[in-house]
N, CA, C and O atoms as a printed pandas DataFrame, in Angstrom:
     atom_number atom_name residue_name chain_id  residue_number  x_coord  y_coord  z_coord
0              1         N          MET        A               1   95.191   94.329  127.302
1              2        CA          MET        A               1   95.142   94.219  125.854
2              3         C          MET        A               1   96.528   93.892  125.296
3              4         O          MET        A               1   96.641   93.172  124.304
4              5         N          LEU        A               2   97.568   94.410  125.918
5              6        CA          LEU        A               2   98.927   94.163  125.442
6              7         C          LEU        A               2   99.299   92.684  125.539
7              8         O          LEU        A               2  100.100   92.187  124.747
8              9         N          GLU        A               3   98.704   91.973  126.529
9             10        CA          GLU        A               3   98.989   90.550  126.683
10            11         C          GLU        A               3   98.530   89.769  125.458
11            12         O          GLU        A               3   99.199   88.827  125.035
12            13         N          HIS        A               4   97.387   90.158  124.885
13            14        CA          HIS        A               4   96.874   89.473  123.700
14            15         C          HIS        A               4   97.832   89.630  122.523
15            16         O          HIS        A               4   98.111   88.666  121.811
16            17         N          TYR        A               5   98.327   90.827  122.326
17            18        CA          TYR        A               5   99.248   91.063  121.224
18            19         C          TYR        A               5  100.588   90.368  121.462
19            20         O          TYR        A               5  101.223   89.894  120.521
20            21         N          SER        A               6  101.008   90.313  122.712
21            22        CA          SER        A               6  102.234   89.579  123.030
22            23         C          SER        A               6  102.079   88.103  122.695
23            24         O          SER        A               6  102.991   87.488  122.143
24            25         N          ALA        A               7  100.935   87.538  123.026
25            26        CA          ALA        A               7  100.680   86.125  122.719
26            27         C          ALA        A               7  100.686   85.885  121.217
27            28         O          ALA        A               7  101.215   84.877  120.748
28            29         N          ILE        A               8  100.108   86.794  120.471
29            30        CA          ILE        A               8  100.071   86.651  119.011
30            31         C          ILE        A               8  101.481   86.731  118.431
31            32         O          ILE        A               8  101.829   85.966  117.531
32            33         N          VAL        A               9  102.284   87.647  118.941
33            34        CA          VAL        A               9  103.661   87.773  118.453
34            35         C          VAL        A               9  104.454   86.511  118.782
35            36         O          VAL        A               9  105.242   86.048  117.958
36            37         N          ILE        A              10  104.256   85.948  119.975
37            38        CA          ILE        A              10  104.963   84.722  120.357
38            39         C          ILE        A              10  104.565   83.566  119.451
39            40         O          ILE        A              10  105.423   82.805  119.004
40            41         N          VAL        A              11  103.277   83.428  119.178
41            42        CA          VAL        A              11  102.828   82.350  118.296
42            43         C          VAL        A              11  103.342   82.570  116.880
43            44         O          VAL        A              11  103.685   81.607  116.194
44            45         N          ALA        A              12  103.401   83.813  116.434
45            46        CA          ALA        A              12  103.950   84.094  115.103
46            47         C          ALA        A              12  105.428   83.696  115.036
47            48         O          ALA        A              12  105.876   83.125  114.042
48            49         N          LEU        A              13  106.171   83.997  116.085
49            50        CA          LEU        A              13  107.580   83.590  116.117
50            51         C          LEU        A              13  107.704   82.072  116.113
51            52         O          LEU        A              13  108.576   81.518  115.444
52            53         N          GLU        A              14  106.840   81.407  116.851
53            54        CA          GLU        A              14  106.860   79.947  116.860
54            55         C          GLU        A              14  106.542   79.382  115.478
55            56         O          GLU        A              14  107.120   78.377  115.066
56            57         N          THR        A              15  105.628   80.025  114.771
57            58        CA          THR        A              15  105.307   79.586  113.417
58            59         C          THR        A              15  106.528   79.692  112.512
59            60         O          THR        A              15  106.838   78.770  111.758
60            61         N          TYR        A              16  107.214   80.828  112.597
61            62        CA          TYR        A              16  108.403   80.994  111.776
62            63         C          TYR        A              16  109.513   80.020  112.174
63            64         O          TYR        A              16  110.224   79.497  111.315
64            65         N          LEU        A              17  109.657   79.779  113.481
65            66        CA          LEU        A              17  110.666   78.818  113.916
66            67         C          LEU        A              17  110.330   77.408  113.440
67            68         O          LEU        A              17  111.226   76.644  113.081
68            69         N          ALA        A              18  109.043   77.059  113.437
69            70        CA          ALA        A              18  108.647   75.742  112.950
70            71         C          ALA        A              18  108.995   75.570  111.474
71            72         O          ALA        A              18  109.241   74.455  111.015
72            73         N          ARG        A              19  109.014   76.656  110.748
73            74        CA          ARG        A              19  109.385   76.595  109.331
74            75         C          ARG        A              19  110.891   76.753  109.131
75            76         O          ARG        A              19  111.469   76.122  108.247
76            77         N          PHE        A              20  111.518   77.581  109.936
77            78        CA          PHE        A              20  112.924   77.920  109.727
78            79         C          PHE        A              20  113.879   76.834  110.217
79            80         O          PHE        A              20  114.830   76.487  109.515
80            81         N          LEU        A              21  113.640   76.296  111.408
81            82        CA          LEU        A              21  114.587   75.352  111.989
82            83         C          LEU        A              21  114.828   74.111  111.136
83            84         O          LEU        A              21  115.982   73.719  110.960
84            85         N          PRO        A              22  113.788   73.478  110.599
85            86        CA          PRO        A              22  114.075   72.317  109.746
86            87         C          PRO        A              22  114.888   72.682  108.498
87            88         O          PRO        A              22  115.719   71.893  108.047
88            89         N          LEU        A              23  114.653   73.858  107.950
89            90        CA          LEU        A              23  115.440   74.275  106.786
90            91         C          LEU        A              23  116.877   74.602  107.177
91            92         O          LEU        A              23  117.817   74.252  106.464
92            93         N          ARG        A              24  117.036   75.258  108.282
93            94        CA          ARG        A              24  118.360   75.699  108.730
94            95         C          ARG        A              24  119.257   74.523  109.106
95            96         O          ARG        A              24  120.425   74.473  108.722
96            97         N          PHE        A              25  118.704   73.591  109.851
97            98        CA          PHE        A              25  119.495   72.468  110.342
98            99         C          PHE        A              25  119.270   71.186  109.548
99           100         O          PHE        A              25  119.806   70.133  109.892
100          101         N          LYS        A              26  118.476   71.284  108.487
101          102        CA          LYS        A              26  118.239   70.177  107.573
102          103         C          LYS        A              26  117.797   68.899  108.274
103          104         O          LYS        A              26  118.341   67.816  108.058
104          105         N          PHE        A              27  116.764   69.077  109.141
105          106        CA          PHE        A              27  116.181   67.907  109.794
106          107         C          PHE        A              27  115.559   67.007  108.744
107          108         O          PHE        A              27  115.081   67.485  107.715
108          109         N          LYS        A              28  115.562   65.740  108.992
109          110        CA          LYS        A              28  114.964   64.787  108.065
110          111         C          LYS        A              28  113.484   64.608  108.401
111          112         O          LYS        A              28  113.123   63.959  109.382
112          113         N          ILE        A              29  112.666   65.186  107.582
113          114        CA          ILE        A              29  111.223   65.046  107.725
114          115         C          ILE        A              29  110.728   64.375  106.455
115          116         O          ILE        A              29  111.030   64.824  105.350
116          117         N          LYS        A              30  109.960   63.289  106.616
117          118        CA          LYS        A              30  109.530   62.507  105.459
118          119         C          LYS        A              30  108.796   63.362  104.435
119          120         O          LYS        A              30  109.218   63.459  103.282
120          121         N          ASN        A              31  107.721   63.968  104.848
121          122        CA          ASN        A              31  106.906   64.760  103.934
122          123         C          ASN        A              31  106.941   66.217  104.417
123          124         O          ASN        A              31  106.057   66.654  105.155
124          125         N          PHE        A              32  107.956   66.951  103.999
125          126        CA          PHE        A              32  108.197   68.294  104.513
126          127         C          PHE        A              32  107.064   69.254  104.156
127          128         O          PHE        A              32  106.683   70.084  104.981
128          129         N          ASP        A              33  106.524   69.156  102.950
129          130        CA          ASP        A              33  105.427   70.038  102.553
130          131         C          ASP        A              33  104.206   69.832  103.433
131          132         O          ASP        A              33  103.543   70.794  103.821
132          133         N          GLU        A              34  103.911   68.581  103.745
133          134        CA          GLU        A              34  102.765   68.278  104.615
134          135         C          GLU        A              34  103.015   68.818  106.025
135          136         O          GLU        A              34  102.096   69.331  106.663
136          137         N          TYR        A              35  104.243   68.705  106.508
137          138        CA          TYR        A              35  104.605   69.241  107.823
138          139         C          TYR        A              35  104.359   70.748  107.885
139          140         O          TYR        A              35  103.754   71.244  108.836
140          141         N          LEU        A              36  104.823   71.465  106.884
141          142        CA          LEU        A              36  104.632   72.917  106.858
142          143         C          LEU        A              36  103.158   73.281  106.795
143          144         O          LEU        A              36  102.703   74.188  107.493
144          145         N          PHE        A              37  102.417   72.572  105.959
145          146        CA          PHE        A              37  101.000   72.866  105.816
146          147         C          PHE        A              37  100.261   72.630  107.131
147          148         O          PHE        A              37   99.476   73.477  107.559
148          149         N          GLN        A              38  100.501   71.502  107.766
149          150        CA          GLN        A              38   99.789   71.163  109.005
150          151         C          GLN        A              38  100.162   72.081  110.159
151          152         O          GLN        A              38   99.287   72.503  110.915
152          153         N          SER        A              39  101.452   72.401  110.308
153          154        CA          SER        A              39  101.857   73.254  111.424
154          155         C          SER        A              39  101.310   74.667  111.258
155          156         O          SER        A              39  100.829   75.266  112.220
156          157         N          SER        A              40  101.379   75.192  110.064
157          158        CA          SER        A              40  100.865   76.546  109.836
158          159         C          SER        A              40   99.355   76.599  109.987
159          160         O          SER        A              40   98.819   77.507  110.623
160          161         N          ALA        A              41   98.674   75.633  109.406
161          162        CA          ALA        A              41   97.215   75.622  109.474
162          163         C          ALA        A              41   96.727   75.480  110.911
163          164         O          ALA        A              41   95.760   76.135  111.301
164          165         N          SER        A              42   97.377   74.643  111.694
165          166        CA          SER        A              42   96.923   74.450  113.073
166          167         C          SER        A              42   97.168   75.690  113.929
167          168         O          SER        A              42   96.321   76.049  114.747
168          169         N          LEU        A              43   98.309   76.346  113.755
169          170        CA          LEU        A              43   98.585   77.549  114.538
170          171         C          LEU        A              43   97.642   78.695  114.160
171          172         O          LEU        A              43   97.123   79.392  115.031
172          173         N          ILE        A              44   97.429   78.881  112.870
173          174        CA          ILE        A              44   96.537   79.953  112.430
174          175         C          ILE        A              44   95.106   79.675  112.864
175          176         O          ILE        A              44   94.398   80.596  113.271
176          177         N          SER        A              45   94.674   78.435  112.786
177          178        CA          SER        A              45   93.324   78.072  113.225
178          179         C          SER        A              45   93.149   78.327  114.716
179          180         O          SER        A              45   92.119   78.845  115.144
180          181         N          ALA        A              46   94.155   77.963  115.506
181          182        CA          ALA        A              46   94.081   78.199  116.946
182          183         C          ALA        A              46   94.001   79.689  117.260
183          184         O          ALA        A              46   93.220   80.107  118.116
184          185         N          LEU        A              47   94.802   80.482  116.573
185          186        CA          LEU        A              47   94.740   81.932  116.775
186          187         C          LEU        A              47   93.383   82.500  116.388
187          188         O          LEU        A              47   92.828   83.344  117.092
188          189         N          PHE        A              48   92.861   82.035  115.274
189          190        CA          PHE        A              48   91.581   82.544  114.782
190          191         C          PHE        A              48   90.457   82.233  115.765
191          192         O          PHE        A              48   89.670   83.113  116.114
192          193         N          VAL        A              49   90.386   80.997  116.204
193          194        CA          VAL        A              49   89.298   80.593  117.103
194          195         C          VAL        A              49   89.404   81.311  118.439
195          196         O          VAL        A              49   88.401   81.812  118.947
196          197         N          THR        A              50   90.596   81.371  119.016
197          198        CA          THR        A              50   90.733   82.000  120.327
198          199         C          THR        A              50   90.540   83.509  120.282
199          200         O          THR        A              50   90.118   84.100  121.275
200          201         N          SER        A              51   90.835   84.134  119.170
201          202        CA          SER        A              51   90.652   85.587  119.105
202          203         C          SER        A              51   89.224   85.977  118.741
203          204         O          SER        A              51   88.784   87.078  119.069
204          205         N          LEU        A              52   88.503   85.100  118.075
205          206        CA          LEU        A              52   87.167   85.449  117.614
206          207         C          LEU        A              52   86.067   85.059  118.598
207          208         O          LEU        A              52   85.057   85.757  118.698
208          209         N          VAL        A              53   86.243   83.976  119.312
209          210        CA          VAL        A              53   85.191   83.438  120.170
210          211         C          VAL        A              53   85.373   83.940  121.594
211          212         O          VAL        A              53   86.439   83.796  122.191
212          213         N          SER        A              54   84.312   84.530  122.122
213          214        CA          SER        A              54   84.288   84.913  123.536
214          215         C          SER        A              54   82.863   84.784  124.046
215          216         O          SER        A              54   81.906   85.092  123.336
216          217         N          ILE        A              55   82.733   84.333  125.265
217          218        CA          ILE        A              55   81.423   84.171  125.871
218          219         C          ILE        A              55   81.404   85.046  127.103
219          220         O          ILE        A              55   82.304   84.880  127.926
220          221         N          PRO        A              56   80.491   85.946  127.313
221          222        CA          PRO        A              56   79.435   86.375  126.398
222          223         C          PRO        A              56   80.016   87.156  125.221
223          224         O          PRO        A              56   81.134   87.669  125.276
224          225         N          VAL        A              57   79.238   87.224  124.181
225          226        CA          VAL        A              57   79.697   87.860  122.951
226          227         C          VAL        A              57   79.841   89.366  123.170
227          228         O          VAL        A              57   78.908   90.041  123.605
228          229         N          ASN        A              58   81.012   89.864  122.863
229          230        CA          ASN        A              58   81.277   91.298  122.902
230          231         C          ASN        A              58   81.322   91.763  121.449
231          232         O          ASN        A              58   82.295   91.510  120.739
232          233         N          PHE        A              59   80.270   92.439  121.015
233          234        CA          PHE        A              59   80.141   92.790  119.604
234          235         C          PHE        A              59   81.204   93.776  119.132
235          236         O          PHE        A              59   81.587   93.767  117.962
236          237         N          GLU        A              60   81.676   94.619  120.034
237          238        CA          GLU        A              60   82.742   95.559  119.663
238          239         C          GLU        A              60   84.020   94.797  119.313
239          240         O          GLU        A              60   84.647   95.066  118.288
240          241         N          LYS        A              61   84.404   93.846  120.168
241          242        CA          LYS        A              61   85.598   93.039  119.895
242          243         C          LYS        A              61   85.387   92.136  118.690
243          244         O          LYS        A              61   86.310   91.918  117.904
244          245         N          LEU        A              62   84.186   91.616  118.544
245          246        CA          LEU        A              62   83.884   90.762  117.396
246          247         C          LEU        A              62   84.017   91.554  116.096
247          248         O          LEU        A              62   84.550   91.038  115.114
248          249         N          PHE        A              63   83.543   92.791  116.079
249          250        CA          PHE        A              63   83.649   93.657  114.910
250          251         C          PHE        A              63   85.119   93.884  114.538
251          252         O          PHE        A              63   85.500   93.759  113.375
252          253         N          VAL        A              64   85.933   94.220  115.538
253          254        CA          VAL        A              64   87.358   94.461  115.297
254          255         C          VAL        A              64   88.026   93.191  114.764
255          256         O          VAL        A              64   88.834   93.257  113.837
256          257         N          SER        A              65   87.695   92.048  115.342
257          258        CA          SER        A              65   88.295   90.780  114.908
258          259         C          SER        A              65   87.890   90.417  113.490
259          260         O          SER        A              65   88.710   89.919  112.719
260          261         N          VAL        A              66   86.632   90.662  113.137
261          262        CA          VAL        A              66   86.176   90.351  111.778
262          263         C          VAL        A              66   86.869   91.261  110.764
263          264         O          VAL        A              66   87.262   90.806  109.690
264          265         N          ILE        A              67   87.018   92.536  111.096
265          266        CA          ILE        A              67   87.728   93.461  110.200
266          267         C          ILE        A              67   89.186   93.015  110.034
267          268         O          ILE        A              67   89.699   92.988  108.915
268          269         N          ALA        A              68   89.851   92.666  111.135
269          270        CA          ALA        A              68   91.249   92.231  111.060
270          271         C          ALA        A              68   91.375   90.938  110.260
271          272         O          ALA        A              68   92.304   90.796  109.465
272          273         N          ALA        A              69   90.458   89.995  110.457
273          274        CA          ALA        A              69   90.492   88.743  109.686
274          275         C          ALA        A              69   90.284   89.006  108.200
275          276         O          ALA        A              69   90.910   88.363  107.357
276          277         N          THR        A              70   89.409   89.944  107.883
277          278        CA          THR        A              70   89.191   90.312  106.485
278          279         C          THR        A              70   90.453   90.904  105.874
279          280         O          THR        A              70   90.793   90.608  104.728
280          281         N          VAL        A              71   91.142   91.734  106.635
281          282        CA          VAL        A              71   92.402   92.320  106.155
282          283         C          VAL        A              71   93.443   91.220  105.927
283          284         O          VAL        A              71   94.195   91.272  104.954
284          285         N          VAL        A              72   93.488   90.237  106.810
285          286        CA          VAL        A              72   94.426   89.116  106.627
286          287         C          VAL        A              72   94.125   88.381  105.326
287          288         O          VAL        A              72   95.033   88.085  104.550
288          289         N          ILE        A              73   92.858   88.090  105.092
289          290        CA          ILE        A              73   92.467   87.353  103.883
290          291         C          ILE        A              73   92.798   88.160  102.628
291          292         O          ILE        A              73   93.363   87.627  101.673
292          293         N          VAL        A              74   92.449   89.434  102.635
293          294        CA          VAL        A              74   92.702   90.277  101.460
294          295         C          VAL        A              74   94.204   90.421  101.210
295          296         O          VAL        A              74   94.653   90.343  100.066
296          297         N          SER        A              75   94.973   90.629  102.264
297          298        CA          SER        A              75   96.418   90.771  102.063
298          299         C          SER        A              75   97.048   89.454  101.620
299          300         O          SER        A              75   98.010   89.462  100.852
300          301         N          TYR        A              76   96.522   88.327  102.090
301          302        CA          TYR        A              76   97.058   87.044  101.634
302          303         C          TYR        A              76   96.751   86.819  100.150
303          304         O          TYR        A              76   97.604   86.346   99.399
304          305         N          VAL        A              77   95.546   87.154   99.741
305          306        CA          VAL        A              77   95.189   87.011   98.327
306          307         C          VAL        A              77   96.077   87.911   97.470
307          308         O          VAL        A              77   96.461   87.544   96.359
308          309         N          ARG        A              78   96.392   89.072   97.988
309          310        CA          ARG        A              78   97.203   90.035   97.233
310          311         C          ARG        A              78   98.666   89.616   97.132
311          312         O          ARG        A              78   99.243   89.636   96.044
312          313         N          TRP        A              79   99.285   89.227   98.284
313          314        CA          TRP        A              79  100.727   88.988   98.299
314          315         C          TRP        A              79  101.132   87.515   98.461
315          316         O          TRP        A              79  102.307   87.187   98.294
316          317         N          LYS        A              80  100.201   86.638   98.777
317          318        CA          LYS        A              80  100.495   85.200   98.957
318          319         C          LYS        A              80  101.608   84.954   99.979
319          320         O          LYS        A              80  102.456   84.082   99.787
320          321         N          ASN        A              81  101.598   85.727  101.059
321          322        CA          ASN        A              81  102.596   85.581  102.120
322          323         C          ASN        A              81  101.846   85.535  103.448
323          324         O          ASN        A              81  101.373   86.560  103.940
324          325         N          LEU        A              82  101.743   84.338  104.023
325          326        CA          LEU        A              82  100.944   84.156  105.231
326          327         C          LEU        A              82  101.501   84.945  106.411
327          328         O          LEU        A              82  100.740   85.561  107.158
328          329         N          GLY        A              83  102.807   84.931  106.583
329          330        CA          GLY        A              83  103.406   85.658  107.699
330          331         C          GLY        A              83  103.145   87.146  107.621
331          332         O          GLY        A              83  102.780   87.768  108.619
332          333         N          LEU        A              84  103.328   87.719  106.450
333          334        CA          LEU        A              84  103.065   89.141  106.253
334          335         C          LEU        A              84  101.582   89.452  106.472
335          336         O          LEU        A              84  101.236   90.475  107.064
336          337         N          SER        A              85  100.723   88.572  105.995
337          338        CA          SER        A              85   99.280   88.787  106.154
338          339         C          SER        A              85   98.869   88.791  107.623
339          340         O          SER        A              85   98.072   89.629  108.046
340          341         N          VAL        A              86   99.412   87.856  108.397
341          342        CA          VAL        A              86   99.095   87.815  109.830
342          343         C          VAL        A              86   99.635   89.049  110.532
343          344         O          VAL        A              86   98.957   89.620  111.385
344          345         N          LEU        A              87  100.841   89.468  110.187
345          346        CA          LEU        A              87  101.411   90.679  110.774
346          347         C          LEU        A              87  100.552   91.898  110.467
347          348         O          LEU        A              87  100.301   92.715  111.352
348          349         N          ILE        A              88  100.103   92.028  109.235
349          350        CA          ILE        A              88   99.226   93.139  108.851
350          351         C          ILE        A              88   97.908   93.060  109.616
351          352         O          ILE        A              88   97.371   94.086  110.034
352          353         N          GLY        A              89   97.387   91.850  109.800
353          354        CA          GLY        A              89   96.149   91.675  110.562
354          355         C          GLY        A              89   96.300   92.078  112.019
355          356         O          GLY        A              89   95.409   92.710  112.587
356          357         N          VAL        A              90   97.428   91.715  112.629
357          358        CA          VAL        A              90   97.679   92.091  114.025
358          359         C          VAL        A              90   97.785   93.605  114.158
359          360         O          VAL        A              90   97.230   94.195  115.085
360          361         N          ILE        A              91   98.496   94.225  113.235
361          362        CA          ILE        A              91   98.635   95.689  113.266
362          363         C          ILE        A              91   97.268   96.350  113.069
363          364         O          ILE        A              91   96.943   97.322  113.751
364          365         N          THR        A              92   96.472   95.822  112.139
365          366        CA          THR        A              92   95.133   96.369  111.902
366          367         C          THR        A              92   94.281   96.251  113.160
367          368         O          THR        A              92   93.598   97.199  113.546
368          369         N          HIS        A              93   94.324   95.082  113.797
369          370        CA          HIS        A              93   93.542   94.862  115.021
370          371         C          HIS        A              93   93.969   95.842  116.103
371          372         O          HIS        A              93   93.122   96.425  116.781
372          373         N          PHE        A              94   95.265   96.027  116.270
373          374        CA          PHE        A              94   95.774   96.950  117.283
374          375         C          PHE        A              94   95.330   98.383  117.010
375          376         O          PHE        A              94   94.885   99.081  117.922
376          377         N          VAL        A              95   95.448   98.820  115.763
377          378        CA          VAL        A              95   95.094  100.204  115.414
378          379         C          VAL        A              95   93.597  100.449  115.616
379          380         O          VAL        A              95   93.207  101.455  116.208
380          381         N          ILE        A              96   92.765   99.538  115.131
381          382        CA          ILE        A              96   91.310   99.722  115.278
382          383         C          ILE        A              96   90.915   99.692  116.748
383          384         O          ILE        A              96   90.098  100.501  117.186
384          385         N          SER        A              97   91.486   98.766  117.515
385          386        CA          SER        A              97   91.178   98.693  118.952
386          387         C          SER        A              97   91.586   99.969  119.676
387          388         O          SER        A              97   90.858  100.456  120.541
388          389         N          THR        A              98   92.741  100.504  119.325
389          390        CA          THR        A              98   93.208  101.740  119.945
390          391         C          THR        A              98   92.290  102.908  119.594
391          392         O          THR        A              98   91.971  103.726  120.457
392          393         N          ILE        A              99   91.869  102.991  118.346
393          394        CA          ILE        A              99   90.966  104.059  117.934
394          395         C          ILE        A              99   89.634  103.967  118.658
395          396         O          ILE        A              99   89.097  104.977  119.114
396          397         N          ILE        A             100   89.102  102.761  118.764
397          398        CA          ILE        A             100   87.820  102.577  119.455
398          399         C          ILE        A             100   87.940  102.927  120.930
399          400         O          ILE        A             100   87.034  103.550  121.483
400          401         N          GLN        A             101   89.042  102.540  121.586
401          402        CA          GLN        A             101   89.230  102.886  123.002
402          403         C          GLN        A             101   89.317  104.378  123.213
403          404         O          GLN        A             101   88.798  104.890  124.205
404          405         N          LYS        A             102   89.961  105.091  122.303
405          406        CA          LYS        A             102   90.090  106.535  122.437
406          407         C          LYS        A             102   88.770  107.252  122.217
407          408         O          LYS        A             102   88.548  108.338  122.753
408          409         N          CYS        A             103   87.889  106.640  121.422
409          410        CA          CYS        A             103   86.582  107.248  121.175
410          411         C          CYS        A             103   85.654  107.132  122.386
411          412         O          CYS        A             103   84.752  107.950  122.566
412          413         N          TYR        A             104   85.880  106.119  123.205
413          414        CA          TYR        A             104   85.019  105.916  124.379
414          415         C          TYR        A             104   85.671  106.450  125.567
415          416         O          TYR        A             104   85.113  106.379  126.662
């Protein structure tokens, strides 16, 4: 289970680096807003699909993932900060998964 969270943290760091490096080193990107939108959307979409879809369907994991995704959406609507929302979602997923494991 720790490997999954490590992968999410690595992708989150890559997302921030994709946004930070062009600003820090002032790379010349024609349409910078489009670059940020596409890179963030593609990384978040990849994380969402890979974390939600599993064959065969494990309803316990699906439940935890849906709750965490809901928390991400609600926190994004509240604070309009995608990075913070994803971090809160990862923490929520970890806490709920840990609680469920301890119950069984």
